[in-house]
C-alpha positions as CSV (number, residue, x, y, z in Angstrom):
1,X,107.8,108.0,122.8
2,X,109.2,110.6,120.4
3,X,107.1,111.2,117.3
4,X,108.6,109.9,114.1
5,X,110.3,112.3,111.8
6,X,108.4,112.7,108.6
7,X,110.4,114.5,106.0
8,X,107.4,116.1,104.3
9,X,109.3,119.0,102.9
10,X,111.4,116.5,100.9
11,X,108.6,114.0,99.9
12,X,105.8,116.5,99.2
13,X,107.5,117.8,96.0
14,X,108.3,114.2,95.1
15,X,104.6,113.3,95.3
16,X,103.6,116.4,93.3
17,X,106.0,115.5,90.6
18,X,105.4,111.7,90.4
19,X,101.7,111.3,91.1
20,X,100.6,112.4,87.6
21,X,102.7,109.6,86.1
22,X,102.2,106.9,88.7
23,X,98.6,107.3,89.9
24,X,96.1,104.7,88.8
25,X,93.4,105.5,86.3
26,X,89.9,104.3,86.9
27,X,89.2,101.6,84.4
28,X,85.6,103.0,83.8
29,X,86.2,106.7,83.8
30,X,89.9,106.9,82.9
31,X,90.4,109.5,85.6
32,X,93.6,109.5,87.6
33,X,93.7,109.7,91.4
34,X,96.5,112.2,91.2
35,X,93.9,114.9,92.3
36,X,94.3,113.3,95.8
37,X,97.7,111.9,96.0
38,X,99.7,114.7,94.3
39,X,98.9,117.5,96.8
40,X,98.1,115.3,99.9
41,X,101.5,115.8,101.6
42,X,101.5,119.5,100.9
43,X,98.1,119.7,102.5
44,X,99.6,117.8,105.5
45,X,102.3,120.4,105.9
46,X,99.5,123.0,106.0
47,X,97.5,121.1,108.6
48,X,94.5,120.8,106.2
49,X,93.9,117.0,106.3
50,X,93.5,114.3,108.9
51,X,96.3,111.7,109.2
52,X,97.3,108.8,111.5
53,X,99.8,111.2,113.2
54,X,96.9,113.0,114.9
55,X,95.7,109.7,116.4
56,X,99.1,108.6,117.5
57,X,98.1,108.1,121.1
58,X,95.3,105.7,120.1
59,X,97.6,103.7,117.8
60,X,100.4,103.6,120.4
61,X,98.0,102.3,123.1
62,X,96.5,99.7,120.7
63,X,99.8,98.4,119.5
64,X,101.3,98.3,122.9
65,X,98.4,96.1,124.1
66,X,98.3,93.8,121.1
67,X,101.9,93.2,120.3
68,X,102.9,92.1,123.8
69,X,105.8,89.6,123.6
70,X,105.6,89.1,119.8
71,X,109.0,90.2,118.6
72,X,108.3,90.1,114.8
73,X,104.6,90.9,114.2
74,X,103.3,90.7,110.7
75,X,101.5,94.0,110.0
76,X,99.3,94.8,107.0
77,X,98.7,98.5,106.2
78,X,95.5,98.4,104.2
79,X,95.6,101.4,101.9
80,X,97.7,104.5,102.5
81,X,97.6,108.1,101.2
82,X,101.3,108.3,101.9
83,X,103.8,106.8,104.4
84,X,102.3,108.3,107.6
85,X,100.7,105.1,108.8
86,X,104.0,103.3,108.2
87,X,105.9,105.9,110.1
88,X,103.6,105.7,113.1
89,X,103.5,101.9,113.2
90,X,107.3,101.6,112.8
91,X,108.1,104.2,115.5
92,X,105.6,102.6,118.0
93,X,106.7,99.0,117.4
94,X,110.4,99.8,117.5
95,X,109.8,101.5,120.8
96,X,108.4,98.2,122.0
97,X,111.5,96.3,120.8
98,X,109.5,94.7,118.0
99,X,110.9,94.2,114.5
100,X,107.8,94.2,112.4
101,X,107.3,92.6,109.0
102,X,105.3,95.2,107.2
103,X,103.2,94.9,104.0
104,X,101.5,97.9,102.4
105,X,98.7,97.2,100.0
106,X,97.1,99.9,97.9
107,X,95.4,100.1,94.5
108,X,97.7,103.0,93.4
109,X,101.4,103.0,92.9
110,X,102.0,106.6,94.2
111,X,101.5,105.8,97.9
112,X,103.4,102.5,97.5
113,X,106.3,104.5,96.0
114,X,106.2,106.9,99.0
115,X,106.2,104.0,101.5
116,X,109.2,102.4,99.8
117,X,111.0,105.8,99.8
118,X,110.3,106.3,103.5
119,X,111.2,102.7,104.5
120,X,114.6,103.0,102.7
121,X,115.2,106.3,104.4
122,X,114.6,104.9,107.9
123,X,116.3,101.5,107.2
124,X,113.3,99.2,107.4
125,X,112.4,96.7,104.7
126,X,108.8,96.9,103.6
127,X,106.8,94.9,101.1
128,X,104.4,96.7,98.9
129,X,101.7,95.3,96.7
130,X,99.5,97.1,94.2
131,X,96.2,95.5,94.5
132,X,92.5,96.1,95.4
133,X,92.4,95.0,99.0
134,X,89.2,93.0,98.2
135,X,91.2,90.9,95.8
136,X,94.4,90.7,97.9
137,X,95.6,87.3,99.2
138,X,98.6,86.2,101.3
139,X,100.1,82.8,102.1
140,X,100.7,83.7,105.7
141,X,98.2,85.4,108.1
142,X,98.9,88.8,109.6
143,X,98.9,89.7,113.3
144,X,97.6,93.2,112.7
145,X,95.8,95.2,110.1
146,X,96.4,99.0,110.6
147,X,94.6,101.6,108.6
148,X,93.2,105.1,108.7
149,X,90.2,106.8,107.1
150,X,89.6,104.0,104.7
151,X,86.0,102.9,105.4
152,X,84.7,106.0,103.6
153,X,86.1,104.7,100.3
154,X,83.4,102.0,100.3
155,X,79.6,102.0,100.3
156,X,77.9,100.6,103.4
157,X,77.4,97.2,101.9
158,X,80.9,97.1,100.5
159,X,82.4,97.7,103.9
160,X,81.1,94.2,105.0
161,X,83.2,92.7,102.2
162,X,86.2,94.8,103.2
163,X,86.0,93.6,106.8
164,X,85.5,90.0,105.7
165,X,88.7,90.3,103.7
166,X,90.6,91.8,106.7
167,X,89.3,88.9,108.8
168,X,90.5,86.3,106.3
169,X,93.9,87.9,106.2
170,X,94.3,87.9,110.0
171,X,95.3,85.0,112.2
172,X,92.8,84.0,115.0
173,X,93.3,86.5,117.7
174,X,94.8,89.0,115.3
175,X,93.4,92.6,115.3
176,X,92.2,95.2,113.0
177,X,92.9,98.8,114.2
178,X,91.5,101.8,112.5
179,X,90.2,105.3,112.8
180,X,87.5,106.9,110.7
181,X,85.5,110.1,110.6
182,X,82.0,109.6,111.9
183,X,79.8,112.5,110.9
184,X,76.3,112.8,109.6
185,X,77.3,115.4,107.0
186,X,74.7,116.5,104.6
187,X,77.3,117.4,102.0
188,X,80.1,115.3,100.6
189,X,81.5,118.1,98.3
190,X,83.0,121.5,98.9
191,X,80.6,124.4,98.5
192,X,81.7,127.2,96.2
193,X,82.5,129.4,99.2
194,X,84.5,126.6,100.9
195,X,86.3,125.9,97.7
196,X,87.4,129.5,97.3
197,X,88.5,129.7,101.0
198,X,90.4,126.4,100.8
199,X,92.2,127.5,97.6
200,X,93.2,130.9,99.0
201,X,94.4,129.2,102.2
202,X,96.6,126.7,100.3
203,X,98.1,129.3,98.0
204,X,98.8,131.6,100.9
205,X,100.5,128.8,102.8
206,X,102.5,127.7,99.7
207,X,103.9,131.2,99.4
208,X,105.4,130.8,102.9
209,X,106.9,127.4,102.0
210,X,108.7,128.6,98.8
211,X,111.8,129.3,100.8
212,X,112.1,125.7,101.9
213,X,110.8,123.8,98.9
214,X,110.0,124.3,95.3
215,X,106.3,125.0,94.6
216,X,104.8,125.9,91.3
217,X,101.9,128.0,92.4
218,X,100.0,127.8,89.0
219,X,100.2,124.0,89.0
220,X,99.3,123.9,92.7
221,X,96.2,126.0,92.0
222,X,95.1,123.5,89.4
223,X,95.7,120.7,91.9
224,X,93.6,122.4,94.5
225,X,90.8,123.0,92.0
226,X,90.8,119.3,91.1
227,X,90.8,118.3,94.8
228,X,87.9,120.4,95.9
229,X,85.8,119.3,92.9
230,X,85.8,115.7,94.0
231,X,83.2,114.5,96.5
232,X,84.3,112.9,99.8
233,X,83.4,109.3,99.1
234,X,80.8,107.6,101.3
235,X,80.7,109.1,104.7
236,X,80.3,106.9,107.8
237,X,77.4,108.8,109.3
238,X,76.8,107.2,112.8
239,X,78.5,105.2,115.5
240,X,76.3,102.2,114.6
241,X,77.2,102.4,111.0
242,X,80.9,102.5,112.0
243,X,80.5,99.3,114.1
244,X,78.2,97.4,111.7
245,X,80.7,95.9,109.3
246,X,83.0,94.7,112.1
247,X,80.1,93.0,113.8
248,X,78.7,91.5,110.6
249,X,82.2,90.1,109.7
250,X,82.4,88.3,113.1
251,X,84.9,90.5,114.9
252,X,84.9,90.9,118.7
253,X,85.1,94.6,119.5
254,X,87.8,95.2,122.1
255,X,87.7,99.0,122.1
256,X,85.3,101.5,120.6
257,X,85.5,105.3,121.1
258,X,84.2,108.4,119.3
259,X,85.5,111.9,119.9
260,X,86.8,115.0,118.1
261,X,90.6,115.5,117.8
262,X,91.4,118.3,120.2
263,X,95.0,119.2,119.2
264,X,96.8,119.8,115.9
265,X,93.7,120.6,113.9
266,X,93.0,123.8,112.0
267,X,89.5,125.2,112.5
268,X,89.8,128.3,110.3
269,X,89.0,126.3,107.1
270,X,85.9,124.3,106.4
271,X,85.1,121.5,104.0
272,X,84.1,117.8,103.8
273,X,87.7,116.5,104.1
274,X,89.0,119.2,106.5
275,X,89.2,117.8,110.1
276,X,87.7,120.8,111.9
277,X,85.4,119.7,114.7
278,X,84.5,116.4,113.2
279,X,84.2,113.3,115.4
280,X,86.4,110.3,114.7
281,X,85.7,106.7,115.6
282,X,88.5,104.5,116.9
283,X,88.2,100.7,117.0
284,X,90.2,97.7,118.0
285,X,88.5,94.5,116.6
286,X,89.8,91.0,117.3
287,X,89.4,88.1,114.9
288,X,87.7,85.3,116.8
């Protein structure tokens, strides 16, 4: 199957421009999540972050096994940094002659805007809903929940509530499919040295992109400084910790694997959200 075209050179400047306006502000701190959503696609162009595209073989195999003869599966994308998960799922399901009904749920408007933008570009209707997934409800059950690198947004105990919500949203026999970094990392924030190296790498790469897209280097430098100053959430530290919320929520584990990504990953830059040699867990969990 041919990899889906992702027009990052077009959408990355859009995200940089729109995120400061669209991104959600934390009701307690007042801080916007634009530090993450604004530069994310630019970092993707530079190979500095992990995305569903680097796990395409896993998602392809999982979806091919689970969709089978269902011509119009209901698919829930539970949180998205951008449209990458949508692009992968659409390409895979269309190659299986399926016409999916896709819903994207996220607490922030920026990734939802990007998903609508991409869906219109490839001619696929998509429903988006700005909601905390723990509060999201739907009148009809889903066949699949697809997500990537989302468990680390929650504490260990909160993950059980997340999986319980996924389970409630799925039909019996439906599946949750996800990938998440599994690494017992002592640090969740960039060190000063890693921050300097990451910043230099981004600005150097941005210089080379200026012929194909408009990049304000001063503004980008501010974005990078904000990005590296934020800790990397709540790491999933072990294989057992990865499986625990699925088991406690009553899922049957159909597939579990843990391995580093061997291709398409830069290893010349280090940091808590840089893929490098990190191990990633992959799981297919069936609602009983």
